[in-house]
N, C-alpha and C positions, 0 to 999 in steps of 0.2 A: 935532310937532304937539302942541298944544293942549286938553286936554281936560274942561269943566266938571260934573266932579260933581256926582248930588242926594243926599238922603239922608247927607252925613256931615257933618265939621265944616270940611275943608278948602277951599277953591273957586276947584282949579283944578291941572291936573298938567300936569304935558306930560314927555313922551317924544316923547326922537329915536331911531333904532331902523336900525346897519347892519346891511343886508338883515335874516334875523331875529336878529338878536341883540339884545337891548337895552347902545346905547351911553350914557344919560342920564336919567333921570330927577330932576323937581325936584317938590314941593308945595308948595301953595301954599296955607297956611296947619292947619288941623288941628296935633297932638301931633304938636309939633316930635323931638321925639329922635327918637318912633317912626318918622314917613313918616321925616329922614331914615337913620332904618337901616333900611329897604324900601327903598328909592331904594340907597342904596350894597349891600343881597346883592344885586338885583336886576342892576348891571351888568354886564355881558357876558354874560349867562344868556342862554336860546336861549326866546324868545318864546312859543314854546309850551306849554315846561315849565313859565317861573314864571305862565302867565295859569290852566292847569291846580293849580299849586299850591294859586293864592290866590283861584279864583273859588266865590264859596258863602258864605267866609271873611262870617262877622255882626260884629260890634260893641257887647257888650250891646243890648240890646231891639230896637237895629232891627235890620231887613231887609238892610242890604248896609254893608260896611265899609270904611273907603280901600285897601286892598290888592283890595276885591274892588270897586273901581269901579278902581283902578289893572287888571287884568283887565279890565273892559269899556274903556277903552280904549285898553288895545296888540291886541286885536282888530280895533278904530278902527283903528287908527297902521298895522296889519301888513297890514289891508285896504287900504290907500293907497298903501301900497307895490304890489304887485300889479298 
């Protein structure tokens, strides 16, 4: 599933789930090292656990962040599979 984030530097988040487990996440744009790190950390994680850890994280003065946007993408992806 492709998700277009808002309010952050990344332009696209690609999410692939295997049931309720995160199979793969790819960020297009954004802070390269940070987004690669986030993707690596959440791989194999339960979707709801990842959402609860990342939802609401902000970046500087922004009201959102790449992790927060990933949480939104995961919510949508998980809803599409049900």
